[in-house]
N, C-alpha and C positions, 0 to 999 in steps of 0.2 A: 817261464815260457808264457807268451801272450795267450789269453783264453778268450775266444770269441763267445763261448757259451758258459754261463755261470750255472753250475750244477744241472746240466741237462738231464732230462728224464724222458726222452722220446722212446716210443715203443716200436723200435725197428723190427725186432724179431716177430712181433705180432703180424707184421705185413709181409712176412717172408713168402708165403704161398702166392699172394698176389704179385709180388715182385718176380718170382720164378715164372709165373704165367706170362708176364710181360716179356721177360727174357726169351722164353720159348717162342713167343710170337715173333719177336724181332729176328731171332735166329732162323725160325721157320720161313719167314719172308725172304731172308737172304739166301737160304738153300733153294727155295722155289725160284728165285731170280736166276741163280746159277744154273738150275736145271733148264729153265726156259731159254737161257742164253747159250746153253751147251758148255757150261763150265765158267770159271773165272775168266775175265778178259785179260789175258796175259800180254805183257809188253814184248817188244822185240828181243829183250834179254832172254826170254823163255821160249819164244816161238821161232826166232830167227827172222831176220829182216834188216831194214836200213832206217836210220834216222838222219835226215839231212836238214841242216840249218841254212837258210838263205837270208841275206841282207840286201834289200832293194834300195835304190836311191830315192824312190817315191813311195807313197802309200799304195798298198795293193790289198785287195780283199781276199779272204780265204776262198770264196767261191770262184774267183778268177783263177787262182792256183789250181783248184779242183778241176776246173774245166780243162786246163792245160794238161793235167795228169790223165784225164779221161781220153783226150785226143792223142796222148802219147801211148795209149794202150795199157795203162796201169789199172789193174782191176781192184786191188785192195789197198786202201791208203787212208791216212788221216792228216788233216791240215789244221794247224792252230797258230794263232799269233802269240808272240811273247814280247814283252817290253813295250812295243808300239806296233803300228800298222805296217812298218817297214820290215820287220823281222818275222820270218815264217819258219815254222818247224813242220817238216813233212815226214811222216812215218809210213813205211812201206812194209807190207807182209810179203815175203818172198818164199815161194815153195822150194826153190833151189838157189844156191849161192851163184849169183850172176854178176860178174864184174862189169858188164855192159849195161846194167839197169839205168845208170845215170845219163848215158848218152841221149836216148830219145827224150828224156825230160828236159835236158838242157836245150836240145834243138827246138822243142815246142815252146819253151819259155822265151828263147831268142826270137822266135817267129812272132809270137803273140804280144810280147812286151819289148819290142825293139827300142822304144823310147824310155824304158825303165831298166837301166842296167842293174846287175846284181852280182854278188860274189857268194861263194859257198864257204861259210864259216866253219862248218863241221860236217863230216860224213862218216858215220859209224855203221859198220856192217857186222852182223852176227849170223853165222850159219845155222841152219835148222838143227844139226846134230849138236852143236855147242849149246844152242838154246835149250834143247831137251835135257842135256846134262846139267845145265845150270838150274833148271826147274827142279830136277830131282835132288840136287844138292841142297837147294833151298828147303825142300820138304824135310830132308834128313836133318838139316840144321835146327828146324823147329822141333823135330822129334828128340834130338839130343838135348836141346835146352829143357824140354819137359822132363826127361829122365834125370838130367842134372839137378833140376829143382826138387824132384822126388828124393834124391840122395841127400841134398842139402837140408831139406825140411826134416827128413827122417833122422839125420844125425843131430840136428839142433834140438828137436822136440821128442824124439823117440829113440834115443840112443840105447835104451834097454833092449830093444829088438836088434841087437848087434848082428845076429845071423841074417835077419831080413835085410838090413842095410848092406851087408856084405854081398848077399845074393843079387841085390839090385845093382850094386857097383859092378859086379862081374858080368851081369847081363848087359849093362850099358857098354862095357868093353867088347863083349861078343857082338852086339849090334853094330858097333863102330867097325869091327873087323869084317862082319858080314856085308856091310854096305859097300865095301870096296869090291866085292864080287860082282856087283851090278855092272861095273864098267868092264869086268873081264868077260862076263856072260853076255853083255850087251842085250839085256832083256828088261823092257819096261815093267813087266809083270813082277820082276824081282823086287823092285822098290815098293810097289803097292803091297805085295805079300809081306815084306819085312815090316812095314808100318803097321799093318793089321795084326801081325803076330806080336809085335811089341806091345800094342794096346792090350791084347788078351793077356800076355804074360805079366805086364805091369799091374793090370787089374787084379790078377790072381795073387801077386805078391802083396799088394795092399790089403786084400781080403784076408790072406793067410796070416800076415803079421800085424793086422789091425793098424795100418798106417793112417790113422784118422786125420791127423794134421795134413799129411801129404795129399790125401784124397781131397780134402777141402780146398787146399791151395791149387792143386792141379785142375780141379773143376772150375775154379775162378779164372785160371789162365786160359783154359780151353774156351770158356765163355768169352773172354776179352778178344781172343784171336778170331773166333767165329763171328762175333758181332762186327768187328772191324772189316773182315773180309766180306761178310754178307752185305754190309752197308755200301762197301765199294762196288759190289756187283749191282746193287739197286741203283746207285748213282752212275753206273756204267763207267767206273774209273778202272784204269788198268793196273794190274799187279806186276811189278818188276822187282829188280834187286833192291832198289831203294825202299820199296814197301816192305820187303822181307826184313830189311834192316830195322824199319820202324816197328814191325811186329815183334822182333827180338827185343827191341828197346821196351816195348809195352810189357812183355813178359817180365823183364827185370824190374820195371817200375811197379807193376801190380803186386809182385811177390813181396816187395819191401813193405808196402802198406799192410798186407795180410799178416806178415810176421809180427808187426807191432801189436796188432789186436790179439794174435795167438799168444804172444808173450804175456800180455795182460791176463788173458784167460787162464793160462797155466799158473800164474801167480795168485789169482783171486779165487779160483775154484776150491782149492784146499781149505781156504778160510771160510768160505760161504756155503759149502755143499750141504751142511746140516740145516741151514736156514733157508736156502734158495735152491731152486731147480737149475739144471744146466742152462736152459734157455734164458732164465732170468739173470744168471751170472753173465752170460755172453752179452745180453742186452745192456747190462750195466757197464761191461768192459767197453763196448762200442761207444757208449755215452761218455765214458771217462777219456777215451782217446779221440773224441769227435773234433775238438779244437785242433789237435795236431794234424788229423786227417785233412780237415778243411784247409788249414794254412799251407800244408805241403802240396795239396792238390791245386790250390789257387795259384801258388808260385809257379808251378809247372804249366798250369792252364794258361796263364797270361803270357808267358814266354812263347808257348806254342801258338796262341791266338795272334800275337804280333807277327810271327813267321807266316801264319796262314793269310793274314790280311795284306802284309807289306812284302812278303817274299815273292820271288819271281816264279815263273812257270816251272822251273826245274825243282825248286825246293817245296813248292806248294803241296804236291801230293804227299810228300813225306810229312809235312806239317798237318795235313788233314788226317792222315792215319794216326798220328800221335794225339791229335785233338779228340778223335773218337776214342782212342785207347785210354787216355787219361780219364775221361768221363766213365767209360765202361769199367776201368780198373778200380776206381773209387766206389762205384756202385757194386761191383762184384765182391769186393772185400766184405761189405756189410750184408748183402742180400744173396750171395752165392756161397762164399767160403764158410761163413758162420753157420748158415742153415745146413749145409752138407756135413759139417762137423757135428752138429746136433743129431742129424739123421743117422750118421754112421755110428756115433757113440751109443745112441739109444737102440740101434738095431743090432750092432755087432759087439759093442764094448760093455764094460762094467764100470760102475761108478768110481772104482779105485784107480783104474788105468790112467785117467786124465790127471791124477794128482801126483804122479811120480815126478820126482825132481831130477832134472838132468842139468848138466853143465852147459850153459849157453855160450 
């Protein structure tokens, strides 16, 4: 394998506290932004509404379209160009599903721009109830992905805690079954309660069975998701189903890099534990895998960067989420997952536990 660094010896772990402070600041700013904005800026997939694509014969400014919408009596809307100045995307927030919302808009456009004919390329409508259900299913998808990662990491690295892994698996199945009750009970509180309850139970399981690797990996995944969502809020970007797909992709990408370093730690610590401390061993393992981490990250980074620069308006938000996620994922593997592993092992574990060999 190509090595970018020859015998690197960077002191990553020595900077872990400063790195964690930086992460907390970024996440804190994101949370503050969401509080001030009244939550994430959900797209019509989650709030309900309409997305209409217009193609005009001549160039038209976004402000001209906004003026037409105002005169048509539309209160909540967003107008953006895509491709060129002839193509306009209009997003409407609709409190109720109204099949006649398009008529006053067309009448106003016909009146104001009689010399600039247009066609409607696409008209998508999502009802408020469907939007709410999609939003809750998206949250549950993220929750299930986290539980799935806990099970996978625990089986891979901590198979000696078979009972704990079994309990986690059973709990995941119970959560899956319980999530279906939300649509029977038709209660928004049920989803929130289920997520909070899952966090408490999973935390207890990790503490009870000392799932140190799982705790480090999940901390990194939560970090990546919160950084991405927080920065989207700061940049006033909307969260829709496409972004949820990007977040799930980030979870899968981030865990892969974390597993590589955890594998090296599990191999090296039994050999070096008499000579080096756990933080020193982890720092060496990060240095040993640094070339692979950089090469893998740069490969994905450049592909996402091309999508971000040259992609259209539809794909660009997805590319932006991945762009942030790739950077956050590489960072969190070194400065979140590894430090959490050190903290958990020093606080709750014993030196022997991390040396147990399991079948990978």
